[in-house]
N, C-alpha and C positions, 0 to 999 in steps of 0.2 A: 759913456759908451763906447768911445774911441778907446779908452784903456783897457777896457776888458777884449776888445778886438786884438789889440796889439799884444796882450798876454796870450790870448789865444793862439796867434800866429806864431810866436816864440815857443810855445809848447808843441804845436804840429810841426815845425822845423827840428825841434829836438827830437821828437818821435821819429820823424823820418830818417835824421841823422844816426839814430840808434840801429834803426832797420839796416839802413846801409852798412853800418859798421859789423853788425851780424853776419852780413852777407859775406863783408871781407874776411872775417872769422872762417867762416865756412870754405872760402875759397882757399884761404892759407893753409887750413886743415887738409885739404886735398892735395896741397902741394907737398906738405910735411910728411904724409902717410905715402906717398910714392916713392918706392925704393929706388927708382932708377933717377931720381932728382940729384943734381949735384949738391955739393955742401953749401956753395953760396945761394943758391936758390931755397934751400931749407932754412938757412941761416936768416935770409932776407924775410922769409915766411914768419918765422919766430918774432923777428924784431918787429914786423907790420903787426902781428896779433898783441903785441904789448901796446904798440901806439894805438890799435883800435880799442883795447881794453881801456887805456886812459881816455880816448875821445867818449867811449860810451859812459864812464864815470862823470865827466864833465856834463855831459848831455843829461844824465839822470839828475844832477844838482839843478840845472834848467829848469827840469819838470818839477822838482821839489819846490824852487823858488816861485815857479808859476802857481802852484798849488797855494802858497802862502800868500801871494799877492790876491790871487781870486778870492781867498777867504777874507783878506782885510777889506777888499773893495766890497764884498757883500756885507760885511760889518758897518762899513761907512753908509752905504745905501739903505740899511735896515734901520 
């Protein structure tokens, strides 16, 4: 049962991380579309968007791994 809880906690952490990164993307997008922003602010927002994208991709892999592990645990229990 501890294995299932550990996998579930990892999944919840990944899900929350994905939400936070989507919020990052939204904030950066607001910075990018404001015409009065300096070039440095716009460039930093674009770079941070790429980093958020990479974070989201990694966290999705965590969720996929969780799904695989839960399937394996259920197969073992069955």
